[in-house]
ZADO-1210 file (C-alpha; in nm, 4 decimals, padded with zeros to 6 digits):
<atoms>
<atom x="17.6497" y="06.3925" z="02.8554" code="UNK" pos="1"/>
<atom x="17.9698" y="06.2111" z="02.8342" code="UNK" pos="2"/>
<atom x="18.3069" y="06.3705" z="02.8722" code="UNK" pos="3"/>
<atom x="18.5633" y="06.3271" z="02.5857" code="UNK" pos="4"/>
<atom x="18.6565" y="05.9632" z="02.6026" code="UNK" pos="5"/>
<atom x="18.9892" y="05.8593" z="02.6955" code="UNK" pos="6"/>
<atom x="19.1871" y="05.7755" z="02.3949" code="UNK" pos="7"/>
<atom x="19.1728" y="05.3999" z="02.3362" code="UNK" pos="8"/>
<atom x="19.4423" y="05.1868" z="02.1604" code="UNK" pos="9"/>
<atom x="19.4744" y="05.2356" z="01.7830" code="UNK" pos="10"/>
<atom x="19.4558" y="04.8585" z="01.7330" code="UNK" pos="11"/>
<atom x="19.1079" y="04.7338" z="01.7528" code="UNK" pos="12"/>
<atom x="19.2335" y="04.3938" z="01.8886" code="UNK" pos="13"/>
<atom x="19.4234" y="04.5696" z="02.1631" code="UNK" pos="14"/>
<atom x="19.0921" y="04.7716" z="02.2537" code="UNK" pos="15"/>
<atom x="18.8916" y="04.4630" z="02.2739" code="UNK" pos="16"/>
<atom x="19.1396" y="04.2712" z="02.4611" code="UNK" pos="17"/>
<atom x="19.1358" y="04.5558" z="02.7335" code="UNK" pos="18"/>
<atom x="18.7635" y="04.5463" z="02.7467" code="UNK" pos="19"/>
<atom x="18.7334" y="04.1820" z="02.7920" code="UNK" pos="20"/>
<atom x="19.0048" y="04.1815" z="03.0629" code="UNK" pos="21"/>
<atom x="18.7799" y="04.4627" z="03.2267" code="UNK" pos="22"/>
<atom x="18.4661" y="04.2541" z="03.2120" code="UNK" pos="23"/>
<atom x="18.6320" y="03.9085" z="03.2803" code="UNK" pos="24"/>
<atom x="18.5625" y="03.8811" z="03.6644" code="UNK" pos="25"/>
<atom x="18.1833" y="03.9012" z="03.6066" code="UNK" pos="26"/>
<atom x="18.1230" y="03.7994" z="03.2372" code="UNK" pos="27"/>
<atom x="18.2604" y="03.5510" z="03.0005" code="UNK" pos="28"/>
<atom x="18.2901" y="03.6938" z="02.6492" code="UNK" pos="29"/>
<atom x="18.1996" y="03.4757" z="02.3479" code="UNK" pos="30"/>
<atom x="18.2101" y="03.7334" z="02.0746" code="UNK" pos="31"/>
<atom x="18.2224" y="04.0965" z="01.9951" code="UNK" pos="32"/>
<atom x="18.1404" y="04.3649" z="01.7326" code="UNK" pos="33"/>
<atom x="18.3080" y="04.7051" z="01.6846" code="UNK" pos="34"/>
<atom x="18.1261" y="05.0163" z="01.5776" code="UNK" pos="35"/>
<atom x="18.2870" y="05.2993" z="01.3357" code="UNK" pos="36"/>
<atom x="18.2319" y="05.5343" z="01.6465" code="UNK" pos="37"/>
<atom x="18.4274" y="05.3293" z="01.8890" code="UNK" pos="38"/>
<atom x="18.1573" y="05.1639" z="02.0611" code="UNK" pos="39"/>
<atom x="18.2111" y="04.8003" z="02.1432" code="UNK" pos="40"/>
<atom x="17.9575" y="04.5385" z="02.1780" code="UNK" pos="41"/>
<atom x="18.0593" y="04.2382" z="02.4004" code="UNK" pos="42"/>
<atom x="17.8302" y="03.9171" z="02.4029" code="UNK" pos="43"/>
<atom x="17.8517" y="03.6247" z="02.6350" code="UNK" pos="44"/>
<atom x="17.7188" y="03.5199" z="02.9694" code="UNK" pos="45"/>
<atom x="17.7423" y="03.6747" z="03.3161" code="UNK" pos="46"/>
<atom x="17.9061" y="03.4825" z="03.6063" code="UNK" pos="47"/>
<atom x="17.6773" y="03.6289" z="03.8666" code="UNK" pos="48"/>
<atom x="17.3271" y="03.7919" z="03.8672" code="UNK" pos="49"/>
<atom x="17.2869" y="04.0920" z="03.6407" code="UNK" pos="50"/>
<atom x="17.2189" y="04.3098" z="03.9783" code="UNK" pos="51"/>
<atom x="17.5344" y="04.1919" z="04.1266" code="UNK" pos="52"/>
<atom x="17.7274" y="04.2249" z="03.7892" code="UNK" pos="53"/>
<atom x="17.6847" y="04.5874" z="03.6895" code="UNK" pos="54"/>
<atom x="17.8419" y="04.7951" z="03.9371" code="UNK" pos="55"/>
<atom x="18.1812" y="04.6257" z="03.9281" code="UNK" pos="56"/>
<atom x="18.1628" y="04.6128" z="03.5331" code="UNK" pos="57"/>
<atom x="18.0936" y="04.9815" z="03.5222" code="UNK" pos="58"/>
<atom x="18.3752" y="05.0628" z="03.7623" code="UNK" pos="59"/>
<atom x="18.6265" y="04.8607" z="03.5606" code="UNK" pos="60"/>
<atom x="18.4983" y="04.9745" z="03.2101" code="UNK" pos="61"/>
<atom x="18.5114" y="05.3214" z="03.3281" code="UNK" pos="62"/>
<atom x="18.8980" y="05.3074" z="03.4307" code="UNK" pos="63"/>
<atom x="18.9344" y="05.2101" z="03.0646" code="UNK" pos="64"/>
<atom x="18.7422" y="05.5202" z="02.9335" code="UNK" pos="65"/>
<atom x="18.4079" y="05.3609" z="02.8590" code="UNK" pos="66"/>
<atom x="18.0442" y="05.3582" z="02.9960" code="UNK" pos="67"/>
<atom x="17.8733" y="05.0011" z="02.9684" code="UNK" pos="68"/>
<atom x="17.5038" y="04.9391" z="02.8887" code="UNK" pos="69"/>
<atom x="17.4081" y="04.5965" z="02.9728" code="UNK" pos="70"/>
<atom x="17.0876" y="04.3963" z="02.8211" code="UNK" pos="71"/>
<atom x="16.9768" y="04.0375" z="02.7458" code="UNK" pos="72"/>
<atom x="17.0405" y="03.9223" z="02.4161" code="UNK" pos="73"/>
<atom x="16.7579" y="03.8542" z="02.1704" code="UNK" pos="74"/>
<atom x="16.6719" y="03.5030" z="02.1932" code="UNK" pos="75"/>
<atom x="16.7235" y="03.4717" z="02.5694" code="UNK" pos="76"/>
<atom x="16.9086" y="03.1463" z="02.6982" code="UNK" pos="77"/>
<atom x="17.0833" y="03.3645" z="02.9586" code="UNK" pos="78"/>
<atom x="17.3036" y="03.5379" z="02.6953" code="UNK" pos="79"/>
<atom x="17.3587" y="03.9063" z="02.7411" code="UNK" pos="80"/>
<atom x="17.5482" y="04.1928" z="02.5740" code="UNK" pos="81"/>
<atom x="17.7489" y="04.4631" z="02.7097" code="UNK" pos="82"/>
<atom x="17.7706" y="04.7747" z="02.4905" code="UNK" pos="83"/>
<atom x="18.0729" y="04.9806" z="02.5868" code="UNK" pos="84"/>
<atom x="18.0239" y="05.3540" z="02.4891" code="UNK" pos="85"/>
<atom x="18.3519" y="05.5533" z="02.4667" code="UNK" pos="86"/>
<atom x="18.3363" y="05.8162" z="02.7270" code="UNK" pos="87"/>
<atom x="18.2654" y="05.8520" z="03.0981" code="UNK" pos="88"/>
<atom x="17.9608" y="06.0270" z="03.2492" code="UNK" pos="89"/>
<atom x="18.1016" y="06.3115" z="03.4595" code="UNK" pos="90"/>
<atom x="18.0320" y="06.3129" z="03.8342" code="UNK" pos="91"/>
<atom x="18.0435" y="06.6748" z="03.9782" code="UNK" pos="92"/>
<atom x="17.9348" y="06.7955" z="04.3078" code="UNK" pos="93"/>
<atom x="17.6438" y="07.0214" z="04.2461" code="UNK" pos="94"/>
<atom x="17.6187" y="07.3863" z="04.4003" code="UNK" pos="95"/>
<atom x="17.2898" y="07.3496" z="04.6162" code="UNK" pos="96"/>
<atom x="17.2837" y="07.7281" z="04.6586" code="UNK" pos="97"/>
<atom x="17.0483" y="07.7588" z="04.3695" code="UNK" pos="98"/>
<atom x="16.8071" y="07.4944" z="04.4951" code="UNK" pos="99"/>
<atom x="16.7964" y="07.6980" z="04.8326" code="UNK" pos="100"/>
<atom x="16.7158" y="08.0313" z="04.6735" code="UNK" pos="101"/>
<atom x="16.4600" y="07.8933" z="04.4357" code="UNK" pos="102"/>
<atom x="16.3022" y="07.7348" z="04.7468" code="UNK" pos="103"/>
<atom x="16.2833" y="08.0367" z="04.9203" code="UNK" pos="104"/>
<atom x="16.1708" y="08.2398" z="04.6239" code="UNK" pos="105"/>
<atom x="15.8747" y="07.9757" z="04.5895" code="UNK" pos="106"/>
<atom x="15.7583" y="07.9916" z="04.9322" code="UNK" pos="107"/>
<atom x="15.7381" y="08.3916" z="04.9084" code="UNK" pos="108"/>
<atom x="15.5620" y="08.3362" z="04.5463" code="UNK" pos="109"/>
<atom x="15.2920" y="08.0892" z="04.6817" code="UNK" pos="110"/>
<atom x="15.2333" y="08.2825" z="05.0102" code="UNK" pos="111"/>
<atom x="15.1942" y="08.6024" z="04.8347" code="UNK" pos="112"/>
<atom x="14.9679" y="08.4285" z="04.5754" code="UNK" pos="113"/>
<atom x="14.7833" y="08.2687" z="04.8603" code="UNK" pos="114"/>
<atom x="14.6496" y="08.6132" z="04.9829" code="UNK" pos="115"/>
<atom x="14.3853" y="08.6120" z="04.6949" code="UNK" pos="116"/>
<atom x="14.2184" y="08.3232" z="04.8594" code="UNK" pos="117"/>
<atom x="14.0986" y="08.4893" z="05.1693" code="UNK" pos="118"/>
<atom x="13.7202" y="08.5118" z="05.2734" code="UNK" pos="119"/>
<atom x="13.7285" y="08.8744" z="05.3287" code="UNK" pos="120"/>
<atom x="13.7414" y="09.1733" z="05.0961" code="UNK" pos="121"/>
<atom x="14.0936" y="09.2381" z="05.1565" code="UNK" pos="122"/>
<atom x="14.2888" y="09.1374" z="04.8558" code="UNK" pos="123"/>
<atom x="14.5970" y="09.0828" z="05.0850" code="UNK" pos="124"/>
<atom x="14.4806" y="08.8129" z="05.3353" code="UNK" pos="125"/>
<atom x="14.8179" y="08.7205" z="05.4795" code="UNK" pos="126"/>
<atom x="14.6573" y="08.4501" z="05.7063" code="UNK" pos="127"/>
<atom x="14.5197" y="08.3085" z="05.3921" code="UNK" pos="128"/>
<atom x="14.8429" y="08.3143" z="05.2096" code="UNK" pos="129"/>
<atom x="15.0327" y="08.1618" z="05.5002" code="UNK" pos="130"/>
<atom x="14.7970" y="07.8808" z="05.5190" code="UNK" pos="131"/>
<atom x="14.7861" y="07.8188" z="05.1562" code="UNK" pos="132"/>
<atom x="15.1615" y="07.8538" z="05.0978" code="UNK" pos="133"/>
<atom x="15.2394" y="07.6151" z="05.4005" code="UNK" pos="134"/>
<atom x="15.0069" y="07.3503" z="05.2537" code="UNK" pos="135"/>
<atom x="15.1395" y="07.3769" z="04.9101" code="UNK" pos="136"/>
<atom x="15.4955" y="07.3800" z="05.0104" code="UNK" pos="137"/>
<atom x="15.4502" y="07.0756" z="05.2443" code="UNK" pos="138"/>
<atom x="15.2803" y="06.8746" z="04.9640" code="UNK" pos="139"/>
<atom x="15.5610" y="06.9775" z="04.6928" code="UNK" pos="140"/>
<atom x="15.8414" y="06.9158" z="04.9426" code="UNK" pos="141"/>
<atom x="15.7067" y="06.5702" z="05.0285" code="UNK" pos="142"/>
<atom x="15.6588" y="06.4785" z="04.6596" code="UNK" pos="143"/>
<atom x="16.0350" y="06.6017" z="04.5771" code="UNK" pos="144"/>
<atom x="16.2024" y="06.4358" z="04.8802" code="UNK" pos="145"/>
<atom x="16.0162" y="06.1237" z="04.8226" code="UNK" pos="146"/>
<atom x="16.2155" y="06.1144" z="04.4787" code="UNK" pos="147"/>
<atom x="16.5253" y="06.2411" z="04.6378" code="UNK" pos="148"/>
<atom x="16.5399" y="06.0058" z="04.9591" code="UNK" pos="149"/>
<atom x="16.4494" y="05.6863" z="04.7541" code="UNK" pos="150"/>
<atom x="16.7016" y="05.7959" z="04.4648" code="UNK" pos="151"/>
<atom x="16.9881" y="05.8350" z="04.7383" code="UNK" pos="152"/>
<atom x="16.8905" y="05.4952" z="04.8974" code="UNK" pos="153"/>
<atom x="16.9067" y="05.3295" z="04.5502" code="UNK" pos="154"/>
<atom x="17.2362" y="05.4961" z="04.4706" code="UNK" pos="155"/>
<atom x="17.0965" y="05.7101" z="04.1852" code="UNK" pos="156"/>
<atom x="17.2688" y="06.0366" z="04.1292" code="UNK" pos="157"/>
<atom x="16.9655" y="06.2646" z="04.1923" code="UNK" pos="158"/>
<atom x="16.9919" y="06.6219" z="04.2604" code="UNK" pos="159"/>
<atom x="16.8037" y="06.8067" z="04.5272" code="UNK" pos="160"/>
<atom x="16.4851" y="06.9572" z="04.3811" code="UNK" pos="161"/>
<atom x="16.4657" y="07.2932" z="04.1860" code="UNK" pos="162"/>
<atom x="16.1395" y="07.4559" z="04.2809" code="UNK" pos="163"/>
<atom x="15.9838" y="07.6856" z="04.0246" code="UNK" pos="164"/>
<atom x="15.8270" y="08.0071" z="04.1482" code="UNK" pos="165"/>
<atom x="15.5608" y="08.1713" z="03.9425" code="UNK" pos="166"/>
<atom x="15.4745" y="08.5027" z="04.0842" code="UNK" pos="167"/>
<atom x="15.2084" y="08.7398" z="03.9666" code="UNK" pos="168"/>
<atom x="15.0871" y="08.5426" z="03.6677" code="UNK" pos="169"/>
<atom x="15.0460" y="08.2214" z="03.8155" code="UNK" pos="170"/>
<atom x="14.7164" y="08.1446" z="03.9885" code="UNK" pos="171"/>
<atom x="14.8857" y="07.9305" z="04.2440" code="UNK" pos="172"/>
<atom x="15.2432" y="08.0643" z="04.2649" code="UNK" pos="173"/>
<atom x="15.4562" y="07.7852" z="04.1365" code="UNK" pos="174"/>
<atom x="15.4773" y="07.5257" z="03.8578" code="UNK" pos="175"/>
<atom x="15.5972" y="07.2656" z="04.1016" code="UNK" pos="176"/>
<atom x="15.9522" y="07.1380" z="04.1049" code="UNK" pos="177"/>
<atom x="16.2053" y="06.9111" z="03.9261" code="UNK" pos="178"/>
<atom x="16.4782" y="06.6853" z="04.0226" code="UNK" pos="179"/>
<atom x="16.7761" y="06.6639" z="03.7858" code="UNK" pos="180"/>
<atom x="16.8829" y="06.3190" z="03.6811" code="UNK" pos="181"/>
<atom x="17.2430" y="06.3618" z="03.5785" code="UNK" pos="182"/>
<atom x="17.2796" y="06.0159" z="03.4057" code="UNK" pos="183"/>
<atom x="17.0477" y="05.7257" z="03.3019" code="UNK" pos="184"/>
<atom x="16.8914" y="05.5308" z="03.5629" code="UNK" pos="185"/>
<atom x="17.0862" y="05.2166" z="03.6617" code="UNK" pos="186"/>
<atom x="16.7896" y="04.9638" z="03.6334" code="UNK" pos="187"/>
<atom x="16.4136" y="04.9498" z="03.5814" code="UNK" pos="188"/>
<atom x="16.3749" y="04.8729" z="03.9537" code="UNK" pos="189"/>
<atom x="16.5360" y="05.1951" z="04.0490" code="UNK" pos="190"/>
<atom x="16.3630" y="05.3741" z="03.7796" code="UNK" pos="191"/>
<atom x="16.0061" y="05.2635" z="03.9044" code="UNK" pos="192"/>
<atom x="16.0882" y="05.3136" z="04.2752" code="UNK" pos="193"/>
<atom x="16.2074" y="05.6465" z="04.2415" code="UNK" pos="194"/>
<atom x="15.9303" y="05.7422" z="03.9999" code="UNK" pos="195"/>
<atom x="15.6572" y="05.6347" z="04.2049" code="UNK" pos="196"/>
<atom x="15.8073" y="05.7589" z="04.5434" code="UNK" pos="197"/>
<atom x="15.7268" y="06.1269" z="04.4851" code="UNK" pos="198"/>
<atom x="15.3670" y="06.1024" z="04.3828" code="UNK" pos="199"/>
<atom x="15.3034" y="05.8596" z="04.6654" code="UNK" pos="200"/>
<atom x="15.4666" y="06.0826" z="04.9280" code="UNK" pos="201"/>
<atom x="15.2832" y="06.3647" z="04.8181" code="UNK" pos="202"/>
<atom x="14.9440" y="06.1964" z="04.8164" code="UNK" pos="203"/>
<atom x="14.9684" y="06.0520" z="05.1459" code="UNK" pos="204"/>
<atom x="15.0311" y="06.3982" z="05.2803" code="UNK" pos="205"/>
<atom x="14.7579" y="06.5765" z="05.0557" code="UNK" pos="206"/>
<atom x="14.4780" y="06.3623" z="05.1586" code="UNK" pos="207"/>
<atom x="14.4566" y="06.4511" z="05.5217" code="UNK" pos="208"/>
<atom x="14.5274" y="06.8091" z="05.4379" code="UNK" pos="209"/>
<atom x="14.2118" y="06.7913" z="05.1915" code="UNK" pos="210"/>
<atom x="14.0161" y="06.6440" z="05.4759" code="UNK" pos="211"/>
<atom x="14.1205" y="06.9342" z="05.7083" code="UNK" pos="212"/>
<atom x="14.0587" y="07.1861" z="05.4282" code="UNK" pos="213"/>
<atom x="13.7082" y="07.0305" z="05.3794" code="UNK" pos="214"/>
<atom x="13.6307" y="07.0555" z="05.7699" code="UNK" pos="215"/>
<atom x="13.7221" y="07.4167" z="05.7500" code="UNK" pos="216"/>
<atom x="13.5164" y="07.4987" z="05.4466" code="UNK" pos="217"/>
<atom x="13.1408" y="07.5935" z="05.4125" code="UNK" pos="218"/>
<atom x="12.8686" y="07.5727" z="05.1524" code="UNK" pos="219"/>
<atom x="12.7029" y="07.8843" z="05.0350" code="UNK" pos="220"/>
<atom x="12.4726" y="07.9974" z="04.7498" code="UNK" pos="221"/>
<atom x="12.6769" y="08.0904" z="04.4116" code="UNK" pos="222"/>
<atom x="12.6736" y="08.4622" z="04.3566" code="UNK" pos="223"/>
<atom x="12.4466" y="08.5829" z="04.0948" code="UNK" pos="224"/>
<atom x="12.6811" y="08.8640" z="03.9730" code="UNK" pos="225"/>
<atom x="13.0609" y="08.8731" z="03.9407" code="UNK" pos="226"/>
<atom x="13.3273" y="08.6225" z="03.8547" code="UNK" pos="227"/>
<atom x="13.3526" y="08.2955" z="04.0342" code="UNK" pos="228"/>
<atom x="13.6300" y="08.0458" z="03.9873" code="UNK" pos="229"/>
<atom x="13.5310" y="07.6881" z="03.9963" code="UNK" pos="230"/>
<atom x="13.7788" y="07.4255" z="04.0812" code="UNK" pos="231"/>
<atom x="13.7158" y="07.0886" z="03.8902" code="UNK" pos="232"/>
<atom x="13.6418" y="06.7633" z="04.0882" code="UNK" pos="233"/>
<atom x="13.8396" y="06.4435" z="04.0706" code="UNK" pos="234"/>
<atom x="13.6948" y="06.1347" z="04.1893" code="UNK" pos="235"/>
<atom x="13.8587" y="06.1785" z="04.5322" code="UNK" pos="236"/>
<atom x="13.7586" y="06.5433" z="04.5974" code="UNK" pos="237"/>
<atom x="13.3956" y="06.4677" z="04.4767" code="UNK" pos="238"/>
<atom x="13.3721" y="06.1626" z="04.7093" code="UNK" pos="239"/>
<atom x="13.5094" y="06.3448" z="05.0042" code="UNK" pos="240"/>
<atom x="13.2999" y="06.6533" z="04.9315" code="UNK" pos="241"/>
<atom x="12.9718" y="06.4460" z="04.9467" code="UNK" pos="242"/>
<atom x="13.1035" y="06.2532" z="05.2596" code="UNK" pos="243"/>
<atom x="13.1541" y="06.6131" z="05.4173" code="UNK" pos="244"/>
<atom x="12.8468" y="06.8094" z="05.3116" code="UNK" pos="245"/>
<atom x="12.6125" y="06.5634" z="05.1535" code="UNK" pos="246"/>
<atom x="12.4584" y="06.6329" z="04.8126" code="UNK" pos="247"/>
<atom x="12.4727" y="07.0004" z="04.7393" code="UNK" pos="248"/>
<atom x="12.1469" y="07.1844" z="04.6874" code="UNK" pos="249"/>
<atom x="12.1275" y="07.3353" z="04.3181" code="UNK" pos="250"/>
<atom x="12.2651" y="07.7067" z="04.3112" code="UNK" pos="251"/>
<atom x="12.5221" y="07.6150" z="04.5897" code="UNK" pos="252"/>
<atom x="12.8771" y="07.5042" z="04.6167" code="UNK" pos="253"/>
<atom x="13.1561" y="07.4569" z="04.8552" code="UNK" pos="254"/>
<atom x="13.3433" y="07.7935" z="04.9425" code="UNK" pos="255"/>
<atom x="13.7034" y="07.6583" z="04.9703" code="UNK" pos="256"/>
<atom x="13.9424" y="07.7380" z="05.2593" code="UNK" pos="257"/>
<atom x="14.2885" y="07.8278" z="05.1615" code="UNK" pos="258"/>
<atom x="14.4075" y="07.4703" z="05.2902" code="UNK" pos="259"/>
<atom x="14.1477" y="07.2894" z="05.0831" code="UNK" pos="260"/>
<atom x="14.2488" y="07.4954" z="04.7677" code="UNK" pos="261"/>
<atom x="14.6258" y="07.4077" z="04.8407" code="UNK" pos="262"/>
<atom x="14.5602" y="07.0465" z="04.9054" code="UNK" pos="263"/>
<atom x="14.3402" y="07.0436" z="04.5633" code="UNK" pos="264"/>
<atom x="14.6339" y="07.1883" z="04.3691" code="UNK" pos="265"/>
<atom x="14.8797" y="06.9360" z="04.5541" code="UNK" pos="266"/>
<atom x="14.6536" y="06.6659" z="04.4100" code="UNK" pos="267"/>
<atom x="14.6283" y="06.8135" z="04.0741" code="UNK" pos="268"/>
<atom x="15.0033" y="06.8194" z="04.0389" code="UNK" pos="269"/>
<atom x="15.0137" y="06.4615" z="04.1473" code="UNK" pos="270"/>
<atom x="14.7754" y="06.3526" z="03.8884" code="UNK" pos="271"/>
<atom x="14.9631" y="06.5323" z="03.6274" code="UNK" pos="272"/>
<atom x="15.2873" y="06.3851" z="03.7223" code="UNK" pos="273"/>
<atom x="15.1559" y="06.0192" z="03.7198" code="UNK" pos="274"/>
<atom x="15.0279" y="06.0541" z="03.3489" code="UNK" pos="275"/>
<atom x="15.2206" y="05.7753" z="03.1778" code="UNK" pos="276"/>
<atom x="15.4184" y="05.9827" z="02.9286" code="UNK" pos="277"/>
<atom x="15.7769" y="06.0790" z="02.8577" code="UNK" pos="278"/>
<atom x="15.9695" y="06.1655" z="03.1593" code="UNK" pos="279"/>
<atom x="15.6885" y="06.2418" z="03.3784" code="UNK" pos="280"/>
<atom x="15.6812" y="06.0384" z="03.6949" code="UNK" pos="281"/>
<atom x="15.4152" y="05.8160" z="03.5131" code="UNK" pos="282"/>
<atom x="15.6277" y="05.7863" z="03.2276" code="UNK" pos="283"/>
<atom x="15.9263" y="05.6676" z="03.4465" code="UNK" pos="284"/>
<atom x="15.6931" y="05.3787" z="03.5802" code="UNK" pos="285"/>
<atom x="15.5425" y="05.2997" z="03.2289" code="UNK" pos="286"/>
<atom x="15.9042" y="05.2736" z="03.0798" code="UNK" pos="287"/>
<atom x="15.9817" y="05.0489" z="03.3897" code="UNK" pos="288"/>
<atom x="15.6981" y="04.8165" z="03.2959" code="UNK" pos="289"/>
<atom x="15.6715" y="04.8289" z="02.9049" code="UNK" pos="290"/>
<atom x="16.0418" y="04.9154" z="02.8203" code="UNK" pos="291"/>
<atom x="16.0519" y="05.1016" z="02.4684" code="UNK" pos="292"/>
<atom x="15.6900" y="05.0082" z="02.3982" code="UNK" pos="293"/>
<atom x="15.6048" y="05.2867" z="02.6387" code="UNK" pos="294"/>
<atom x="15.6516" y="05.5346" z="02.3743" code="UNK" pos="295"/>
<atom x="15.3026" y="05.4180" z="02.2246" code="UNK" pos="296"/>
<atom x="15.1413" y="05.5051" z="02.5567" code="UNK" pos="297"/>
<atom x="15.3046" y="05.8648" z="02.5412" code="UNK" pos="298"/>
<atom x="15.1373" y="05.9025" z="02.2109" code="UNK" pos="299"/>
<atom x="14.8060" y="05.7820" z="02.3281" code="UNK" pos="300"/>
<atom x="14.8401" y="06.0456" z="02.6308" code="UNK" pos="301"/>
<atom x="14.9356" y="06.3216" z="02.3795" code="UNK" pos="302"/>
<atom x="14.5862" y="06.2329" z="02.1895" code="UNK" pos="303"/>
<atom x="14.4013" y="06.2180" z="02.5380" code="UNK" pos="304"/>
<atom x="14.5204" y="06.5800" z="02.6107" code="UNK" pos="305"/>
<atom x="14.4200" y="06.7245" z="02.2879" code="UNK" pos="306"/>
<atom x="14.0905" y="06.5583" z="02.3136" code="UNK" pos="307"/>
<atom x="14.0734" y="06.7268" z="02.6708" code="UNK" pos="308"/>
<atom x="14.1787" y="07.0535" z="02.5359" code="UNK" pos="309"/>
<atom x="13.9113" y="07.0334" z="02.2605" code="UNK" pos="310"/>
<atom x="13.6302" y="06.9229" z="02.4731" code="UNK" pos="311"/>
<atom x="13.6831" y="07.0696" z="02.8307" code="UNK" pos="312"/>
<atom x="13.9717" y="07.2872" z="02.9141" code="UNK" pos="313"/>
<atom x="14.2181" y="07.4692" z="02.6622" code="UNK" pos="314"/>
<atom x="14.4835" y="07.4546" z="02.9262" code="UNK" pos="315"/>
<atom x="14.5613" y="07.0819" z="02.8186" code="UNK" pos="316"/>
<atom x="14.6958" y="07.2015" z="02.4757" code="UNK" pos="317"/>
<atom x="14.9985" y="07.3294" z="02.6599" code="UNK" pos="318"/>
<atom x="15.0614" y="06.9942" z="02.8144" code="UNK" pos="319"/>
<atom x="14.9882" y="06.8023" z="02.4855" code="UNK" pos="320"/>
<atom x="15.2650" y="07.0453" z="02.3132" code="UNK" pos="321"/>
<atom x="15.5146" y="06.9748" z="02.5676" code="UNK" pos="322"/>
<atom x="15.4584" y="06.6011" z="02.5584" code="UNK" pos="323"/>
<atom x="15.4740" y="06.6197" z="02.1627" code="UNK" pos="324"/>
<atom x="15.8141" y="06.8258" z="02.1783" code="UNK" pos="325"/>
<atom x="15.9838" y="06.6675" z="02.4706" code="UNK" pos="326"/>
<atom x="15.8093" y="06.3552" z="02.6057" code="UNK" pos="327"/>
<atom x="15.7440" y="06.1116" z="02.3334" code="UNK" pos="328"/>
<atom x="16.0366" y="05.8634" z="02.4570" code="UNK" pos="329"/>
<atom x="16.2296" y="05.7703" z="02.7459" code="UNK" pos="330"/>
<atom x="16.5853" y="05.7233" z="02.7687" code="UNK" pos="331"/>
<atom x="16.7081" y="05.3495" z="02.8220" code="UNK" pos="332"/>
<atom x="16.8403" y="05.2330" z="03.1683" code="UNK" pos="333"/>
<atom x="17.2100" y="05.1382" z="03.2040" code="UNK" pos="334"/>
<atom x="17.1360" y="04.7685" z="03.3308" code="UNK" pos="335"/>
<atom x="16.8336" y="04.6310" z="03.1230" code="UNK" pos="336"/>
<atom x="16.9025" y="04.2806" z="03.2371" code="UNK" pos="337"/>
<atom x="16.7631" y="04.3347" z="03.5663" code="UNK" pos="338"/>
<atom x="16.4140" y="04.2076" z="03.6171" code="UNK" pos="339"/>
<atom x="16.1254" y="04.3655" z="03.7958" code="UNK" pos="340"/>
<atom x="15.9839" y="04.1797" z="04.0830" code="UNK" pos="341"/>
<atom x="15.6098" y="04.1351" z="04.2050" code="UNK" pos="342"/>
<atom x="15.6270" y="04.4155" z="04.4492" code="UNK" pos="343"/>
<atom x="15.7286" y="04.6585" z="04.1507" code="UNK" pos="344"/>
<atom x="15.4044" y="04.5671" z="03.9543" code="UNK" pos="345"/>
<atom x="15.2104" y="04.6151" z="04.2764" code="UNK" pos="346"/>
<atom x="15.3465" y="04.9615" z="04.3139" code="UNK" pos="347"/>
<atom x="15.2639" y="05.0284" z="03.9415" code="UNK" pos="348"/>
<atom x="14.8869" y="04.9229" z="04.0041" code="UNK" pos="349"/>
<atom x="14.9075" y="05.1695" z="04.3144" code="UNK" pos="350"/>
<atom x="15.0076" y="05.4361" z="04.0801" code="UNK" pos="351"/>
<atom x="14.7231" y="05.3737" z="03.8275" code="UNK" pos="352"/>
<atom x="14.4859" y="05.3708" z="04.1376" code="UNK" pos="353"/>
<atom x="14.6037" y="05.7193" z="04.2521" code="UNK" pos="354"/>
<atom x="14.6081" y="05.8507" z="03.9147" code="UNK" pos="355"/>
<atom x="14.2345" y="05.7435" z="03.8458" code="UNK" pos="356"/>
<atom x="14.1438" y="05.8950" z="04.1948" code="UNK" pos="357"/>
<atom x="14.3132" y="06.2560" z="04.1628" code="UNK" pos="358"/>
<atom x="14.3235" y="06.3305" z="03.7968" code="UNK" pos="359"/>
<atom x="14.1053" y="06.6252" z="03.7175" code="UNK" pos="360"/>
<atom x="13.9682" y="06.6332" z="03.3725" code="UNK" pos="361"/>
<atom x="13.8572" y="07.0080" z="03.3834" code="UNK" pos="362"/>
<atom x="14.0732" y="07.1719" z="03.6343" code="UNK" pos="363"/>
<atom x="13.9416" y="07.5476" z="03.6191" code="UNK" pos="364"/>
<atom x="13.6335" y="07.7153" z="03.5038" code="UNK" pos="365"/>
<atom x="13.4372" y="08.0391" z="03.5748" code="UNK" pos="366"/>
<atom x="13.0767" y="08.1423" z="03.6154" code="UNK" pos="367"/>
</atoms>
């Protein structure tokens, strides 16, 4: 959201003259247009690279009461356009007490929830709860701090994570966490790097914890009576399960240790976040690569979730609805003239590989 704009001069020529003077150190202006809402479009050529130009450009235009969006002009040839939007994005120091209290509440929620995963008859197995809770919080914290640390290194105004406790009704005790982006990302490089940092950090921690959980688990015959919760397999969990136990005999299954269940859940969250839609982490990566065309990929993912809901698990219907309501598009970056480098395409391929490895088509079922 933009604050109320600083009132520009009434005369449009004076306004344009002030903005041209503001951008002159980094851009030669050859033409302009002025919208009825006060937005000014300045066209010309940069005197330095797009990466070097944007921040001084923004600093100078903000002093004049405008927020700039930089992009290449259609037709190429090095021409660019600065769209100066009236108003300045506010920068306020957030109160981190809410983050702390939500983090503590989520710890309590996942530990209490984890007591149900004990091996004994006691419904409150606090040992199981502590192992489950510590594993879940370690993976989720690694994921969110991956976003936060890379965001800070890249100068993005990211918030500390807001963890979401889900006591009593949630089978895992949390819905994960979110980081609030208080303004658009500066450029696609930042968008992609911040987007992949979280899932990659969580994945790198979850895999050894998954292996540990498998080493602590056993194989037993499935009970003939009672309710049994079945955790669905991804390519990764299925491969590591066969590596640990070999092919399972008919009528048997892995009795999961609490650490295994927690690592499985952490990887499930990683896979969902890497779906290339909307403002999920995968949506950030897709937009960085495809720009506005990424919205078509979002529509495709909505269709995939609806198909999964019809064929495998009704739980995907909620995700389809959420993406339909909130995740069909992605806001543009402030500086669209900065191009991705080969390393960014390599990171995007890594994201696709991780998604293929950890995505669970049918997360939960029962006998």
